[in-house]
N, C-alpha and C positions, 0 to 999 in steps of 0.2 A: 085406394087414394093414398098418394105419397105424403109423408110427414112434411109439414111446412116448417122450415127453419129460417132464421135470420143470422147473418154474420156481420158484425160491426168491427171495422178496422181491417184494411187490406194492405198491410205493410209486408215486409219480407217474410213474415210468418203467416199472417192472416190470409194473404192472397192464395198461397197454395193450399192452406187448410180448408178454406171455403171451396176451392176447386175440387178437393177430394170428396167433400160432401155432395157436390153436384154430380160427380162421377159415380157416386154410390147410389144415385137415384133420388136424392132428397130434393124437395121443392125449395130452392134457396133464393132468398132476397138479401142483397148485400148493401151495406152503407159504408162510404168512406168520406173522410173530410174533403178530399180532392175528388170531385165527382168524375173527372175524366178517368181516373183509375177504376172506379166502379163500372163505368161504361165499357172500358176495355175488358174488364173481367167478364161482363155479361156477353160481350162479343165472343170471348174465348170459351166460356163455359155454359152459356145459356142462363136461364133464370131471370131474375129481375134486379134492378137497383132502385134504391129509394133516396129521396132528397134529404131525409132526416132519420135519425135513429128511431124515433117514434113510428114513422111510416114503415120502416123496415120490420119493426116488431109486431105490427098489426096482424093478428091472425096466426102468428107463429107459436108453435107448441114449445119450441126451444129457441132461445136467443144466445148465440155465442159471441164473445167479445175478445178482441186481442188488440189492445191499443198500447200507449207508451208508458204511462206512469199513473200515480194516484190521481193527479189533477185531470189527466185525459180521461180516466175512467169516470170520474164524477161528471165530466162534461157530456158524456154520452148516455149516462144513466138518468140524471136528474133533469128537472125543468119540463116545460110544456112540450118540448120536442125530444125529450130523453126516452130511452127504451121503456122505462117503467110507465110512462104515460100511454104507451101503446100495447103493453102486455096484458093478457087476460089472466084472471085468477086461475091458479093451479098450473100455469105455465112455468117453465124452468129457465132461469137465467144462469149461464155458465160463463165465468170469466177466466180466460186463458192468459191475461196480462200478468206479468210479474209485478206485484204491488206490495205494500205493507200489509201485514195481517190486520192492522187496525182498520184500514179502509175496507178490507173484505168484510169484517164484522159490521161495519157501518152500513155498507150496501145491503148486506143480508137483512139487517133490521129494517131498513127502508123498504126493501122488497117485500118483507113479511107483512108490512102494513098495507101493501097493495095486493096481498094474497098470492104473491109470486114467490117461488122457491129459488134459493140461490146456492150455487156451488162455486167455490174458488178453486181453480184448476190450472195453475201455471204449468208450463211444459218445459221439457228439456230435450235437446237433440239438435237445436240450431236450425238454420235455414235449410241445410241439407236434409235434416230429419223431417221438416215440414214438407219439403218438396217430394220426398220419397214416401211420405205417409207413415213414418216409423217413430213418431214422437213418444216420449214418456210423459204421462199425465199424472200429476200429484194433486189429489183432490181433498177438499174439506166440505162437509155438509151432511145432509141426511142420507142414510143408506138407501131408502126407497127412491129418492130423487137420483142418486148416483146410479142405481140399477137401471133407471129409465134412460139416463143420458149416456151411459157407458157404451152401449151398442152403436150409438151415433158417433161418439168420439172415436170409435174404432176405425172409422173411415180414414182418419189421419194419424192414428197412433198404433203402436204395437203392444203397449202395456199401459194400464192405468190402475191406480190404487187409491182407495179411500183411506186417508190417514186419521180421520177423526172429524170433529165438529168444524164449522166454518172457521177459516184462518189456518187450519192444519196444513192445507195444501201450500199456502204461502210460506209457512215456517219450514216445511220440508224443502221447498225451493231454495230457501236461505242456506240450508245444510248443503244442498247441491252446489251452490256457488262458492261457499266456504271451502269445500273439498277441491273444487276445480282450481281456485286461486292458488292454493298451496302446491298442487301437483304441477301446474304450469310454471310456477316460479322454480320449482325443483328441476323440471325439464330444461328450462332456459339456462339455469346455472350449470347443469350437466353438459349441455351442448357447448356452452361457452368454455367450460373447463377443458373439454375434449379438444376443442380447436386450439386453445393455448398450449395444450400438451402435445400437439402435433399428431393427434390420432385421426383416423378416418371415421368421421361421424356415421357414415352408412354402416360400416362394419361394427362400430361400437353399439349402435342401436339394434342391429340385427342380432347381436350377441345378448345384450342385457334385456331386450324385450322378451326374451324367452324365459326370463326368471322373475324374481319378485319386483323388479323395477318397472316391469311392463305396465302400460296404462293406455286408455283410449287416446289421450293426448299424445303420447309417444307414437302410437301407431298411425294416427291421422294427421299430426302436425309437424313431426320432426323434419321432414323433407322441406316443407315450405319455410319453416323457421331457419333452417340451415341456409336456404337460398335468400333469406331476407325478404320474403314475400308474406305480406300480412293482410290479405284480402279474402280470407277464406272462412268467415264465420262471424260470430257474435262480436260486436264492436266494443272497444274499450269504454266509450262513453256510457254504454248501457251496462257494462259490467260494473262500472263505478256506481251507477245508480243502484244496482242490485246489492253490491257490497255495503253501500251506505245504509240500505234498508236492514241488512243483517246486523250491522254494527249498532244501529239504533235499537233493534230488538234485543240485542245482547245487553245493552245498557238497562233495558227494562227487566229482563229475566235473570240477570246476574251472571250470564255466561262470560267467559274470558276468551278473547279471540286475538291473541297477539300476532299470529302469522297473518290473519285476515287483515288486520289494521295495517300491518307493514306492507303487504302486497297492494292494498288499496292506495297507499302513498306511492308505491312504485308505478302503479297505473297512472297516478297524477303526473309523475315524471314523463311517462309516455305521452300523455296529453300535451305537456309542455314542449315536447319535441315535435308537436304537430300531428300526433298519431291517434287522435280521438276516434277516428273511424277505422283505425287498424283493428284487426281481430285480436282476441285476448292472448294469443301466443306471442304477441309483440313485446312481451317482457324481455325477450332476448335483445330487441332493438335498444332497450335501455342499457343493458350490459355492454353492448357493442359501442354505444355512444360514450359511456364512461371510459371504456378502454381506449377508444380513439382519442379522447380528450387528454388522457394521461400520457399519450405518446410524446 
């Protein structure tokens, strides 16, 4: 008998993640706020769709979620039609949303009162990683629950790690976003400088990527950045949400994040240029706009 799972949230990440679960042979029931997308998913992958999160969770041994933010998470977890109302004792609730660590701990406490185990498990790898089933999962929770969920998460991930108690996954994701912000800004400035210096960006990157300056961002984004194309990944609007979470957490734990705060404001500038849906590499668009205005 196949393991019954539910997947809540069929956005650019959740849709393919749930698809990999179905392809791996799990009995999948999906829920999405827009029912049409859930119906389309079932037509493509089989399984079932539910009208509410509670209905999706009924009888599921594992419930996975990937929604937008803290409020979206609460809306699908709580209430008469939330997943906790449908989950059985000793089942496992796994949240792949990037949220605050505070809401992760809150949901874990409420789940515990229902006899449900909770793992916060944000992911990295973007839409391409979700589609190719090669996400990285950063988890917080009990070791025994993680050990049960990890083989199932392997359907859409290539690496997963338990970082500690609930909330640890979210704080690790904050580290991830902090590091990305600085790297992308550095790459944007480097490409901008190369252009102003009259260098061939292709040759520059081919050269410096072989040394200490090399990065995933350089390898995967420099061509599209140089072409002024910003439709290839995680949106600026969502990055600002994530950086806001990290900056809030830093105010609580005493960490100093000057570069993160600065890049967050640079992303605000990109939003002001109408680039809220641009991918995160669009920091170069901001530099180009400043240069063009100065002419």
